[in-house]
N, C-alpha and C positions, 0 to 999 in steps of 0.2 A: 358668300364660301364662308362656315364657319370657320373662324380660326380655331386650330386644336393644338394642343403642346404636342412634341418640341415645335418651337418657333422656326419657320422658315424665312429665317432674317431677311434675306436677298429679297426675297420674292413680296416680303412686307415692305421694303426700303422702297422698291418700284410701285410698289400699288399702293400707300398706304393712303394717299389723297384721294382716289378713286374710290377705296372701299369707305372710306369716312363717310363722303359725299352721299353715295348709297343706303351705308346705315340709317345715317342722319335722316333720308327720306322716309323710312319705313316707321319712324317712332314721331308721335305728336304730343306724347307728354311731358311735363314738365320738367326741365332740364335742370340737373344738377350742379350748382355750382362753386367750381373748383378755381381756386385760386393757386400760381404757383410761384412763389417769390425763389428767387436765382441767384446763388453764385456764379454763375456762371452762362453760358449760352443755352438758352431753356425749348428754344421755336421747337426742334423733334421732339424732347422730352413730351409737352404740352400734346403734339399729335399725336403721338403713339399710347398715351394715357388716354387719349380722348379716343381712338379706336379700339381699344381694347374695351373698355366701358361698354362703346356704343356695340361691338361686338356680342356683351352681354345683354343689349337691351335696356342698358341706363342710357338715355339723353344728356348730355353734357353740353355744360358751356363753360369756358375756361377764360381767365385773365392772367395775365402773363404781364411780371413785372419789367422795370427796365434791368438791362445787364449789371450783375452785381449789384442792384440796390435792396435786396432782401431786407438787408439792416433798417435804411431811413424808412423804405415803404411802409414798416410791420410797425415802427417805432414813431413817427413824427405823423402830422397831420394828413391825412391821404385821402381826398373827396371821391378820386376815383373808383377807390375799394370799398370805400364807406357806400358808395350808389350800389356797387357789385354784390356787396353783401354775404360773402362765400360762405358757404357750409363745409367744404372742406377747404385748407389749406395745407399747401404743399412746401416745406421749405430745403429746395434744393440748392442744398452745399456739401463741400467734399473737400477732400486734403489741398485743393488748390485753394481753398479759402483758408487754409491754417498756413500764418506766414509770420508768428512771433514765436520761432522754435528757441528753447532754450539756447545760449550759448556752450561752447567748450567749457569755461571757470562754473557755468553755476552750479551751486550748492542745490541740499533735498529743498532745502525752503524757498529758493528762490525759484525751483521748478513747481513747488507746489503753490504759490504764489502767482505765477504765469498759469498754471491750470484752473487757479480760481478766477484770474481775470478773464480767461477762454471762455468758459464755463457763464461767469456772470454775462457776459455779454451776449449768450445766445438765450440766457434766462429771460434776459431784458425784452429781446423780443417774442419769447412765449408770455410774457407775463401782457403784454401790451395787447397782443391779440386777443389775449383770453379775455379783457376787458375790454374790449370794442366788438369783438362779433363771439354769435353763438356756433362756434365753427371747430369741426375735429381738426387738432393742427397735426400733421405728420412729417415729423424731423430727419432726414436722414444721422446717421452717426458717420463716422470717417471710416475709408478704407486706409490701408498701410501706407507709408510715403512713398514716393516713386524711387528716390533714391535713400541710402543710407553711408554716409558719410566715414561712419565707423563700423561699417561692417556687420559682422554677425553680434558683435559689442553692443548694435544700435538698439537690441531689445531688453539690455539690461542693465548697459549703463546710464548715471542721472540725468544726462543730458541727451540722451538719445531720441531721436523722433521717433522710432518705434515705440518706445515705454512711452514717450508722451501722449501719442497718438491711444493706445491702449488704457491708460490711465483716464485720458479725457471719453472715452467711449465708456468706460466705466459709472463718469457723474452723470452721461445722458441716461445709462439704462438707468440708475438709481431715482433719478428725476422719474423716468417714465414709470415706473413703479407705484410713484404715491401720486401720482396725478393724471385722474381720470380725464378723457377726451384729448388727450396726447399719446400719440403712437410713435414709437421710434421704429423709423426703418433702416434694417441690417445691411445697409451698404456694404460693411467691410465683409459679412459673409458672403456675400452677393459675389463680389471683387475677386475674391478668394476662388471660390467656386469657379467663377470665369475664368479665370487665371491674370494677376497683375500685368504678366507681359502682354497681353493681349488687349486688357484691359484703358492701359494709358497710351493714349497716340500723341506725342509731344508735336507733330505736326501739325497736327489738326488744332490742339492747343492753341500753338501762336497763331495759325493763321485765322481760325473762326473762335477761337475760345471755348471750346468742348472739352468740359472737366473731363470725360471717358469716350474713349473710339466712339464711332458712328455706330460699330456692332454691337456695342453694349448697351447702346439707348434702348432697344425693343426690349431687352431683358429687364434693364432698372424700369422700364414703365410697366412693363408687364407686373413686376414684383408690387410696385405702387397702387396698382388699377384692383390687385388682388386683396390690399389694405383696404383699399375703400368700398370695396364688397364688401370685406370682413365688417366695415364699421357700418356698413347697411343691411346687416344682418343676412347677406346672400351666399355665404359662402356654404361649400357641402354639408350634408349631416351624416351621407351614409355610404357605404363602398360596397358594391353590389360586384359579387367575385365570381367568374368560372373556377372550376376546379382542374380540371386535367392540363398539365403541361400551363398553367397558371400557380395555383397554388401548392401542386406539386410538379414533381417531373413524372408522364408516361400517363395511362390509361386505367383509371384503379377497374374499369369493368373488365379489361382484358388480362393486365398487369397483376390483380388482385394487391389486396395491402401491404404483404411483401416484397411487392415487385413494385411499388412506386418508387421516386426518388424523394427523399425526404431526411434531414440528418446531417453527419457528419462523414458520410464514407467516400463522397467523392466531391468534386467540383462542384459540379451541376444541384447536387443533393444541397449542401451547403447556402447555395444562392437561393434555392426556395425556401430553407428554414429562415436566412435574413428575412427574406418577403413576408413569412409569417410574421416572425418577430417586429418590424414595422409598421405591421398591419394592427398587429396586437397593442401597439404602442400608441398606434391612434384611437384604437379601443377605448383604451384605458384613458383617454383623453376625452372621451365623449362621443366619438365617432362611431355611428352604428354601423354594424355588418351582415353581410345576406351572401345567401346562395343565390346561384341563378347559373345552372349545369345542363347539359345534354345529357341525362342518365338514369339510370333507374336508382331512384330515391334511398334504397339499402344501399347500393353499391356507394353511392357516394357517402352518405353517412359513416360506411365502415373506414373510408380512407382517415378519418380521422381518431379512429382506433389506434392508428401506427404510433408506436413507444415514442419517437422524435416528434410529433406530431407538437406543433407550438400553440396552435389554436386548436379548442376545442368546440363541439357542439352548443356547447352554453354560451361560447362567444358571438353565436348569430342569431340576430334577431327576428329572422327570415331565410326560409329553406325551401328552393324550389327546386327541384333536381326531377326533370320528365322530361319528355322528346318535344314540346311545344316549343313555340318559335321563342328566342330569346325579347323580343322584343313584347312579346304579350305576357310573358314572366315576370319582367320587370314593371310594367305598368301595375300587375298585379303585385307586387311587393312594395310600389309606393303607397297601394290603398289598406295593404295589411299594417305598413309604419306608420298610415295617418300623415305622410309626408307629400309634398311636390314633387311630378319627377327633376324639376329644378334644382331639387336638393340632393340628389344622384349623381357618383361616379360611377362608372362600368369598367373592370378589367377583366379584360380577355386578350388572349395572343393569338386570337383566331382574326385575321383581318375581315373576312367576310362578317364574322358575327357584330365586331366594332362597326363596320361600315350600316350593316341593318338598324344596328340602336342608334347609331347617330342621326340616320336619315330619317326613321319613324320617329323617333323622339329626341329634335334637336336641344331640349333642354337640359336632358342627360349630358353631362361631361363624359366625354371618351378620349382620352389622353392616347396617343398611337404610342405606345409601349412596345411595339416591335415583336419580334418572337425569340428574342435571347434573352433569358432571364436575369441574365447580370444588370441589364438595362431595366428591368422593371422599376425598381426602387427608384432611380434618378428620377425617370421620366413623370413617374406620380410623384412625388415629392417636389422636384421642381416646377410642376402644375400649378402650386399653388391652391391648390381648390378647397385645402380646410385650414385657410390662414385665420386665425384667431386676432385680435384685440384684446384681450386678455382672459384668466383661466379663472374659471370661480368653481366652487362646490356643485354648482347643478350641471356642468358642464361633463363633469369627471362622475356624476352620478347618473349621466343620461342612456347609458345603457341597462341600467337595475330599474331606472323607471320605466321603462319599456320591458322587460319584464315582470312587472308588476302589473301592468296594463293587462298583459295577457293571462296574469293569475285574476284580474279582473272578469275579463269575458268570460273565463270558464265557472267563476262565480256567478254570472248573467244566465248562461245557461243552464243553471238550476234553477232559476225562478220562472214563472211563467209571467210574472206582472211585474213589469218595469219597477215600479214604485215599491215595490217591495225590495227588489233589488236592489236599488237605493237606497233604502232605509238599512237593509244588511251592510253596506259600507261602513257603519259609524262614521261620516264623513264631519270633518271638523274644520270652517272656513276660518283665517284668519285677516281680516281687510281692514287696511289701516292708510293714512296718508304717506306719501313717499317720507323716506328718511334715507340719512346717509349712507347707512350698511345695504338698502335694499337699490339704490339709486341704480347703480352698474348693472346690474341683472335686470330691472324695468328698462333700461334703454335696450340691452342687449333684446330683451323681447319685444321691444316699441318696436324694432329695426329687422326682424324676421320674420315677424307673425304675418301672415296674408290671408289666410281663411276667415277667422272670425276676425274682422278686423272692419269696423263700420266706416273708417274713411281714411285707410292707408297711408296715411300723413306718417312722415320720418323723422324724427329727431333726436339730435346729436344727445350726450353728456350733459353741457351745457346747457343746450335749451330746455332738458326735464328738470334739471337743476334749479333754471329760472323761475319752473313754473311751480317746485317745489318751494321755493323761497317767496311768491310771491301771493300779496294777500287776498288778488282778483282771481284765483284760482283754487279748485278745490281739486286735489290728486288723491288716487285712491289706488293700492295695491293687492291682489287676492293673494293668499297661500290656500293650497287647500291639502289635508291632511285626511289618508281614510287605512282601514284597518290593514291595508298591503303596502303601506310606505308613504312619505313626504313626495308631493309632487312638484314642490318648489313653489315661489311665485309664478302663477299663471296666468292671470290678469292684470288688464292695467287700464284705468280711466281719467282722462282728464277734462277738466270744465271750466269755462271762463264766466265769472257773473259780471253779466254787464245788461242795462236795459230793464232792470229788474228781474231777468232770469237769468237760467244756468246754461249754458249753452254746451254742449259735449261735442268738443273737437278731437276726442280720442278714446276709443271702445276697445279693446282688443282680449282676445282670451286664447291661451294654448289648447293647440288640437289635441293635446294630451287629455284633456278633461273635458270633453265634448261632451253634450246631452248628462249633464251632472247637475244640472239647476245652479251651476254657479254663477251664470248671471243675472237668475234674480237675488241672488244673496248680493253682486255687487249693485243693482242696482236701489234695493231694500237700502242699503248703508248710502248711497248717492242722494237719494231720496230723504234721507233722516238728515245727511248735510245742509240738504237745502232747506228743510221744514227749519233746522235750528239758524237758519241764518235768511228767513224770513222770507225766501223768494217763491215767488209764488208759481213759476213755469219753468219747464226743463223743454230745452230744445236741443232735438236729435239730428244729423245729418247723414244721410248714408250716401256713399259714394260708388259706384257699383265699378269693379276690376273684374277681370277674367278669372279670379278668386276667390272672390268674398261673397259668390251668389249665396250661399249658406246663411247668411243674416239681413239678406233681403226684406225679409219678415220681421224682424226683431223688435222694431219698434210695434209695431202692430200687434204684437204678442203679447209686449208691456203695457199696451193699453193707450199708447199713444194714438195721437191722432193726425193724420196726414196735412199737411198745411199745403204743399206744393211738390208738384213734379216736373221734373224740367227734360226735355226731349233725348238728353244722353241717358236716362236713365236714375238720376241722381233724385232725392226727393229729401223733403223737410219736414220733420214729425214736431207736436207738440206735447207735453204733459202737463194737465193742470195740479198742482201737487195740495192736496189735501190734507187733513189728520184723521180721514179713514184708514185703516187698515190695508194691506194688499190682499188683494184674493188669489193668493196663491199659496201653498203650503210648503216650506223649503225646506229637503229632507237631509240637515245638515244643522249643528251648531255656530255660530258665528260669533268669534271674538273680536273685539277689538279696541 
């Protein structure tokens, strides 16, 4: 059973152990190591985080600190945690861990000192973890307090607990903005959305030391799991939308453009407009939009000419309006966008269409939005499908980049010779070692690229920073610009110098620049670095996955010689570094 949002909390509480055992049996890949350092009882938190990640095909191994030992286990020597060597560390603290509240006589200076003391306490944890482990750290902020002795004045009084919590949350937020590899989990918003009255259960706190009610734990764990997936580059990249009674009320083929409900004329029309505004906001931060509708193409496009339509045709990177089954159209949309089915979310008011797509393509996220337009945004938003760990320029420009790719495809159709087409693009590659500015995008690309990826190793920000600073590693990133625009940073190489050779442990490239010969440019630069370092040979490793068959023969194409093949399909390759020129014309200028 694939878990879909909204969560059936009662069912999950009854069956989560059985579900975890079943899902675990289906996975044989290396587990992701997650340490949970808690300020309260965390057993169920760990179990539900594991369940939601297993549900997404991510094998998990968890480490759980002793009760309320989050500070001690982070700051002091901890051989057990050292041996576990976590890749993700979740610090599960909450308002129950705030105990030194300002007293009624506290001055503004007293409160500021108390805030500094509390913040420094947590910063010591983050710095200690950062110095010992190459791990992504996820830290809760704080929900509002259970009680307010000052009533509504608590939010504004100098000594108010509410005011103190909000100012402390701001300090946590500011820290997260300047420290990559540190992710702030917004428990303050989550608890407010869930409802503080339901969030707190003092009976469970006194009896079991649960910081929040048992009903809130699955929602919390689901949110944390979404951030873990985002750190691995597994958030969804596109929303595929039905049209009739999804993006507007009514049926465009029957009601015509003037008869559909959109705008401010009535409650339903306003709700459909709000959904379009929400999708527009997703689009503006880099989520691709596509149409999949059972309609005549002309009628479907006509709906976006309505004067109150928020979305326009230019907002969609793919448009499939026909009478084919939607699972077929969705598969074609993924091919058009050159992304995997597991990068898609599907939005449709019709439960039979949702079930068809969910059963045919289990990798596609299909939130159960129901048929009430007032619920659509709530279920889509709270499904945490598009979680971010950071927002950069290339995220915002993603839709524009896909539009530029369509222009490239049009140009290609005008050339009979592919080599002439590549030259006509006027490409310029910039290939450089990792630097502080590029590192965030390099890490993001490393954790979300699957097709052109020789080993599919995943590394967090701190691990990539370690490679960048290492004297025994050669790191390269590639940016590609052409006559249609800047593709951004689209390729990454990490290689380690050992035993007189250079071992390529990571080589990947974005699907946006497939078949543009950037791999030859990256290889030339890597070879040049090897020559300058006096390295005699390059060693490449190919590890097959379900998605990277595209690069199975890459090393052979680059004139590497295969030295061994394993039963699992993996292979080792070697290339002798000489002074000879590469026997390949690269259709771009290269700057470094």
